[in-house]
PLY file of the C-alpha trace (Angstrom):
ply
format ascii 1.0
element vertex 89
property float x
property float y
property float z
element edge 88
property int vertex1
property int vertex2
end_header
0.00 0.03 0.15
2.88 2.34 0.70
4.09 1.88 -2.79
0.81 2.42 -4.22
0.68 6.02 -2.44
4.30 6.96 -3.06
3.89 6.13 -6.73
0.39 7.37 -7.46
0.54 10.81 -5.69
0.78 13.94 -7.82
3.17 12.15 -10.23
3.34 12.35 -14.20
1.98 9.21 -15.69
5.21 8.72 -17.51
7.07 8.72 -14.29
4.87 6.29 -12.81
4.60 4.21 -15.52
8.59 4.01 -15.85
8.69 3.03 -12.34
6.13 0.29 -12.33
7.47 -1.16 -15.55
11.02 -1.34 -13.95
9.65 -3.02 -10.87
7.74 -5.58 -13.03
10.75 -6.05 -15.15
13.17 -6.45 -12.31
10.92 -9.19 -10.73
11.74 -11.25 -13.75
15.24 -10.21 -14.32
17.16 -9.57 -11.02
14.93 -9.94 -8.04
11.09 -10.54 -6.93
11.78 -8.09 -4.06
12.85 -4.82 -6.11
10.54 -2.80 -4.15
12.80 -3.39 -1.07
15.67 -1.73 -3.19
13.48 1.22 -3.92
12.63 1.49 -0.21
16.33 1.36 0.63
16.94 3.79 -1.71
14.54 6.28 -0.35
15.92 5.90 2.98
19.47 6.04 1.87
18.72 9.16 0.02
17.02 10.84 2.68
18.65 9.49 5.83
20.05 12.76 7.23
16.71 14.76 6.83
14.68 11.74 8.54
17.40 11.57 11.39
17.88 15.40 11.85
13.78 15.84 12.18
13.51 12.83 14.35
10.71 11.48 12.23
8.47 8.77 13.44
6.73 6.36 10.85
3.88 8.52 9.92
6.13 11.40 9.32
8.41 9.42 7.07
5.31 8.37 5.12
3.97 11.88 4.76
7.57 13.06 3.67
7.78 10.25 0.92
4.55 11.22 -0.46
5.58 14.50 -1.17
8.51 13.45 -3.21
8.92 14.28 -6.73
12.21 12.74 -7.75
11.32 9.16 -8.51
13.43 8.76 -11.27
16.67 9.46 -9.31
15.55 7.06 -6.73
14.94 4.53 -9.45
18.38 4.78 -10.54
19.74 4.36 -7.27
17.53 1.13 -6.68
18.81 -0.10 -9.81
22.43 0.19 -8.73
21.46 -1.57 -5.28
20.22 -4.41 -7.22
23.40 -4.56 -9.29
25.48 -4.45 -6.38
23.47 -7.43 -4.98
23.55 -9.50 -8.33
27.53 -8.75 -8.37
27.63 -10.34 -4.74
25.97 -13.83 -6.12
28.76 -14.34 -8.58
0 1
1 2
2 3
3 4
4 5
5 6
6 7
7 8
8 9
9 10
10 11
11 12
12 13
13 14
14 15
15 16
16 17
17 18
18 19
19 20
20 21
21 22
22 23
23 24
24 25
25 26
26 27
27 28
28 29
29 30
30 31
31 32
32 33
33 34
34 35
35 36
36 37
37 38
38 39
39 40
40 41
41 42
42 43
43 44
44 45
45 46
46 47
47 48
48 49
49 50
50 51
51 52
52 53
53 54
54 55
55 56
56 57
57 58
58 59
59 60
60 61
61 62
62 63
63 64
64 65
65 66
66 67
67 68
68 69
69 70
70 71
71 72
72 73
73 74
74 75
75 76
76 77
77 78
78 79
79 80
80 81
81 82
82 83
83 84
84 85
85 86
86 87
87 88
């Protein structure tokens, strides 16, 4: 539900489509848990803001719902998945 809210709130259709297409493709290519890498990218990218504002779970959800930089986070998520793939071999 978190991802539906994150990806569906006030974003351009093309951005949402790109994210969902990548999640779907990653399930078949790299990992069935690619959404966890997106969550990791979110937390990693905004760690300092979250910690400096002492955000609780509700604050973090509200904060992420206001983000518009999905494509940058998608790129970082892709980097994480490739790092994990490199560990397997």
